[in-house]
C-alpha positions in Angstrom: -81.7 -38.1 5.7 -82.3 -35.3 8.2 -82.3 -31.6 7.2 -84.5 -28.6 6.6 -86.7 -27.3 3.8 -88.3 -24.0 3.3 -91.7 -24.5 1.6 -92.8 -21.9 -0.9 -96.3 -21.1 -2.1 -96.1 -22.6 -5.5 -95.6 -26.1 -4.2 -98.6 -26.0 -1.8 -100.9 -24.3 -4.3 -100.0 -27.0 -6.9 -100.4 -29.8 -4.5 -103.7 -28.7 -3.1 -105.4 -27.5 -6.3 -106.3 -30.4 -8.6 -106.8 -27.9 -11.5 -103.2 -26.7 -11.3 -101.0 -27.7 -14.2 -98.3 -28.9 -11.8 -100.6 -30.8 -9.4 -99.3 -34.3 -10.2 -95.7 -33.2 -10.2 -96.2 -31.4 -6.8 -97.8 -34.5 -5.3 -95.0 -36.7 -6.5 -92.3 -34.4 -5.2 -94.1 -34.0 -1.9 -94.1 -37.8 -1.4 -90.4 -38.0 -2.2 -89.6 -35.2 0.3 -91.7 -36.8 3.0 -89.4 -39.9 2.8 -86.4 -37.7 3.5 -87.7 -36.8 6.9 -86.9 -33.1 6.5 -87.9 -30.5 9.0 -90.4 -28.3 7.2 -90.6 -24.5 7.5 -92.8 -21.8 6.0 -92.8 -18.0 6.2 -96.0 -16.4 7.6 -96.1 -14.3 4.4 -96.3 -17.4 2.3 -99.4 -18.6 4.2 -101.1 -15.4 3.2 -99.9 -15.8 -0.4 -101.2 -19.3 -0.6 -104.6 -18.4 0.8 -104.9 -15.5 -1.7 -104.0 -17.7 -4.7 -106.2 -20.6 -3.6 -109.1 -18.2 -3.1 -108.8 -16.9 -6.7 -107.6 -20.0 -8.6 -109.8 -22.5 -6.7 -112.5 -21.3 -4.3 -112.6 -19.2 -1.1 -113.7 -22.4 0.7 -110.5 -24.1 -0.5 -108.4 -21.3 0.9 -110.3 -21.5 4.2 -109.7 -25.2 4.5 -106.0 -24.6 3.9 -105.9 -22.0 6.6 -107.7 -24.3 9.1 -105.1 -27.0 8.6 -101.8 -25.2 8.1 -101.1 -24.6 11.8 -101.6 -28.2 12.8 -99.8 -30.1 10.0 -96.2 -30.2 11.4 -94.8 -27.3 9.4 -93.1 -24.8 11.6 -94.1 -21.2 10.8 -91.4 -18.5 10.7 -92.8 -15.1 11.6 -91.2 -12.2 9.8 -91.8 -8.9 11.5 -90.3 -5.4 11.5 -88.3 -6.0 14.7 
């Protein structure tokens, strides 16, 4: 299947934070979605939200690691601006 998916913060936070109550569910759903060969998109505001939540719920280092990898992982970033 080919298609598109807009990724929200909750999915990434749960998948990357082993202490999140939805961690295993997020990993399972992520694996299923990967098999569908969907084009992945994320809003730039969501990146900031994820970094903030990871910094508070996990560690600042965890948030930093996320930020280092997000721009090279194949997810296309949609930039929302005032124009």
